[in-house]
N, C-alpha and C positions, 0 to 999 in steps of 0.2 A: 111461232114463238119468237123467232128471230126478229120479226118486225116489231113485236111488242118491246123487246129489249132495246132496239134502236130508237123507238119512240120515247121510251123512258130516259134513255141516255141523252137524247136530244133536249129533253127538259132540263137536265142538269148542266149540259155543256153549251146550250144555246144562249144567245144574247137576250137580256131582259128587254122586251119591247113594250110591255105595258104592265098592268097590275098582275100580281101573282095569281089571284083567283081566275083571271082570264086564261092564263097559261095552263093552270090546272084543269079547268073545264075543257079547254082545247085538246089537251092530251087525253083526257078521259073520253071525249067523244071520238077521237082518233082510235083509241084502243077498243072502244065499243064497236066501231065500224069494222075494224080488223077482225075481231073475234066473231062478229055476226057473219061476216063473209066466209071465214074459215069454217064455221059450223054449217052454214048452208052448203058450202062446197062438199064437206064430208057427207052430209045427208044426201046430196045429189049423187055423189059417187056410190054411196051405199045402195040407193034406189036403183041405180043402173046395173049393179052387180046381180040383182035378183032376176 
């Protein structure tokens, strides 16, 4: 959750490098990758506990 917050904060505090839609897509893909990794990690941890 902390990395998601920092990613969103970076969107608002970062320097505008290009088009807004590119920045939004970039942050969305980053958040997607973060959450997929987190979910896969939790599933792996749960499977190892059995």
